[in-house]
Structure formats: C-alpha cells, structure tokens
C-alpha positions as CSV (number, residue, x, y, z in Angstrom):
1,X,0.0,0.0,0.0
2,X,2.8,2.4,0.8
3,X,4.5,1.8,-2.6
4,X,1.2,2.5,-4.3
5,X,0.7,5.7,-2.3
6,X,4.3,6.7,-3.0
7,X,4.0,6.0,-6.7
8,X,0.7,8.0,-6.9
9,X,2.2,10.9,-4.9
10,X,5.2,10.9,-7.2
11,X,3.1,11.0,-10.4
12,X,0.9,13.7,-8.9
13,X,3.9,15.7,-7.9
14,X,5.5,15.3,-11.3
15,X,2.3,16.3,-13.2
16,X,1.4,19.2,-10.9
17,X,4.8,20.7,-9.8
18,X,7.6,19.0,-11.8
19,X,7.4,20.9,-15.1
20,X,7.6,24.3,-13.4
21,X,10.4,23.5,-11.1
22,X,12.2,21.4,-13.7
23,X,12.1,24.2,-16.3
24,X,13.3,26.7,-13.8
25,X,16.3,24.7,-12.6
26,X,17.5,22.7,-15.5
27,X,20.2,23.7,-18.1
28,X,19.0,21.0,-20.5
29,X,17.3,22.2,-23.7
30,X,14.0,24.0,-23.6
31,X,11.2,21.5,-24.1
32,X,8.1,21.8,-26.3
33,X,6.3,19.2,-24.3
34,X,7.1,16.6,-21.7
35,X,5.7,13.1,-21.1
36,X,6.3,11.0,-18.0
37,X,7.5,7.6,-19.1
38,X,8.0,5.9,-15.8
39,X,8.5,6.3,-12.0
40,X,11.0,4.0,-10.3
41,X,10.8,3.7,-6.5
42,X,13.5,2.7,-4.1
43,X,13.3,1.0,-0.7
44,X,14.4,4.1,1.1
45,X,11.5,6.1,-0.3
46,X,13.6,7.9,-2.9
47,X,12.4,7.7,-6.5
48,X,13.4,8.5,-10.1
49,X,11.2,9.9,-12.9
50,X,11.9,9.3,-16.5
51,X,10.5,11.7,-19.0
52,X,10.6,12.1,-22.8
53,X,10.4,15.6,-24.4
54,X,10.5,17.0,-27.9
55,X,13.0,19.9,-27.9
56,X,13.1,21.1,-31.5
57,X,12.2,20.7,-35.1
58,X,8.5,20.8,-34.5
59,X,6.8,21.1,-37.8
60,X,10.0,20.3,-39.7
61,X,9.3,17.2,-41.8
62,X,11.9,14.6,-41.7
63,X,13.8,15.8,-38.5
64,X,13.1,15.4,-34.8
65,X,15.1,16.2,-31.7
66,X,14.2,14.7,-28.3
67,X,15.5,14.6,-24.7
68,X,15.0,11.7,-22.4
69,X,15.8,12.5,-18.8
70,X,15.9,10.7,-15.4
71,X,15.4,12.9,-12.4
72,X,16.2,11.5,-8.9
73,X,14.3,12.7,-5.8
74,X,14.8,11.8,-2.1
75,X,11.9,10.6,0.1
76,X,11.1,14.3,0.9
77,X,10.5,15.0,-2.8
78,X,13.6,17.1,-3.1
79,X,15.3,17.0,-6.5
80,X,18.8,15.7,-6.1
81,X,20.1,15.2,-9.6
82,X,19.2,14.7,-13.2
83,X,20.8,12.9,-16.2
84,X,19.7,13.3,-19.8
85,X,20.2,12.1,-23.3
86,X,19.6,14.4,-26.3
87,X,19.2,12.8,-29.7
88,X,18.5,14.1,-33.2
89,X,16.9,11.9,-35.8
90,X,16.1,12.0,-39.5
91,X,13.3,9.9,-41.0
92,X,11.7,9.6,-44.4
93,X,8.8,7.1,-44.1
94,X,11.0,4.1,-44.9
95,X,13.8,4.4,-42.4
96,X,15.1,6.5,-39.6
97,X,18.7,7.4,-38.5
98,X,20.1,8.9,-35.3
99,X,22.4,11.7,-36.4
100,X,23.4,13.1,-33.0
101,X,23.5,11.7,-29.5
102,X,24.8,13.5,-26.5
103,X,24.5,13.4,-22.7
104,X,24.5,15.8,-19.8
105,X,23.6,16.1,-16.1
106,X,22.7,18.5,-13.4
107,X,23.5,18.0,-9.7
108,X,21.4,19.8,-7.1
109,X,22.9,18.2,-4.0
110,X,26.7,18.2,-3.6
111,X,26.7,14.7,-1.9
112,X,26.0,13.3,-5.4
113,X,28.5,13.1,-8.3
114,X,28.2,11.7,-11.9
115,X,31.3,9.5,-12.2
116,X,30.6,8.3,-15.7
117,X,28.5,9.3,-18.7
118,X,28.7,8.2,-22.2
119,X,26.6,8.6,-25.4
120,X,26.4,6.3,-28.4
121,X,24.3,6.0,-31.5
122,X,23.6,3.1,-33.9
123,X,21.1,3.1,-36.7
124,X,17.8,4.6,-35.4
125,X,18.8,4.4,-31.7
126,X,20.6,6.7,-29.2
127,X,21.8,5.5,-25.8
128,X,23.1,7.3,-22.8
129,X,24.8,5.5,-19.9
130,X,25.4,7.0,-16.5
131,X,26.9,6.2,-13.1
132,X,25.9,8.5,-10.3
133,X,27.2,8.1,-6.7
134,X,26.4,9.5,-3.4
135,X,29.4,10.2,-1.1
136,X,29.7,10.5,2.6
137,X,33.1,11.7,3.9
138,X,34.6,10.9,0.5
139,X,33.3,7.3,0.5
140,X,30.7,6.2,-2.0
141,X,27.7,4.9,-0.1
142,X,25.1,4.6,-2.9
143,X,25.5,4.0,-6.6
144,X,22.9,4.3,-9.3
145,X,23.6,3.1,-12.8
146,X,21.1,4.3,-15.4
147,X,20.8,3.7,-19.2
148,X,18.5,5.9,-21.3
149,X,17.6,4.8,-24.8
150,X,15.6,6.5,-27.6
151,X,14.6,5.1,-30.9
152,X,12.9,6.7,-33.9
153,X,10.4,5.0,-36.2
154,X,10.4,5.6,-40.0
155,X,7.4,7.9,-39.4
156,X,9.3,10.1,-36.9
157,X,7.8,8.7,-33.7
158,X,10.4,8.7,-30.9
159,X,10.1,6.4,-27.9
C-alpha cells in the first residue's frame, strides 16, 4: 500500500509541480512538451522519474530532436540530480537514423556526483549510460547506474 501511495504521490507531484520546477532549474534544452514515461521507487523512499520531451524541429518534416531524462528525488520529494540524453533523428517514411547523441547532467545536492556518462548511436537508436554516486566523507555509499535509450520510427515517432 505504501508503494502505491508513494507512486501515486510521485506521479501527482510530477504532473502538478515537476514541469515548473524542472524548467526553472535545468540547463537542459527548452522543451516543447514533456511526457512522464515511468517512475522508479527505491526501498528508502527515494524515486526517479523518466521523461521524454521534444525539444526542437516541431513542424519540420523529416527531422526530430528529443530529450529523455531521469530525475532523482529523495523521500522528501527534493530533486537531487538529473541525467539526460539528447538525440536528433532524421526519417523519411521508410527508415530513420540517429544523427546526434549527447548526454548531460545536473547536480542539485553536492553529496552526489556523476562519475561516468557516455553517449552512443547506432542506426535509429541513441543511448546514454550514466553512473551516479552518493558520497559521505569521501566514500561512495550509494551507486545508481542508469541507461536511457531512444529510438525513432520511420514515421518520426520517438520512444
């Protein structure tokens, strides 16, 4: 029951508050729209929210640019960090190709550090891989590995 309540609270928080706070704090590209893809909960009450956003090329036939982000919150709903993958795709109705893939991050609590981030692209897919660690007195006490993936269909639908 507690997990369901936490999940519902997280979704409500993200829908009601997240876009305003997120846009005000993030250095990632300006978004045209944002869709919550998933909410991941942890045993300590913390949670991560994955979102997908179109950031450019709206109305431009044959090109799309999207951002997929993962934002991590503590059990008090305080945003601690965010990692994101930005990808540009071309499509023509028959095939799609990822032309650019890059990664970035934002840290809102100094106890956390991104220790690794890589971007790759292959065919119509972009991938960002991240390792984020929480430190106490210089010793890592929590590690979160996250992989974000986006693919584009021949019709320009990104998921």
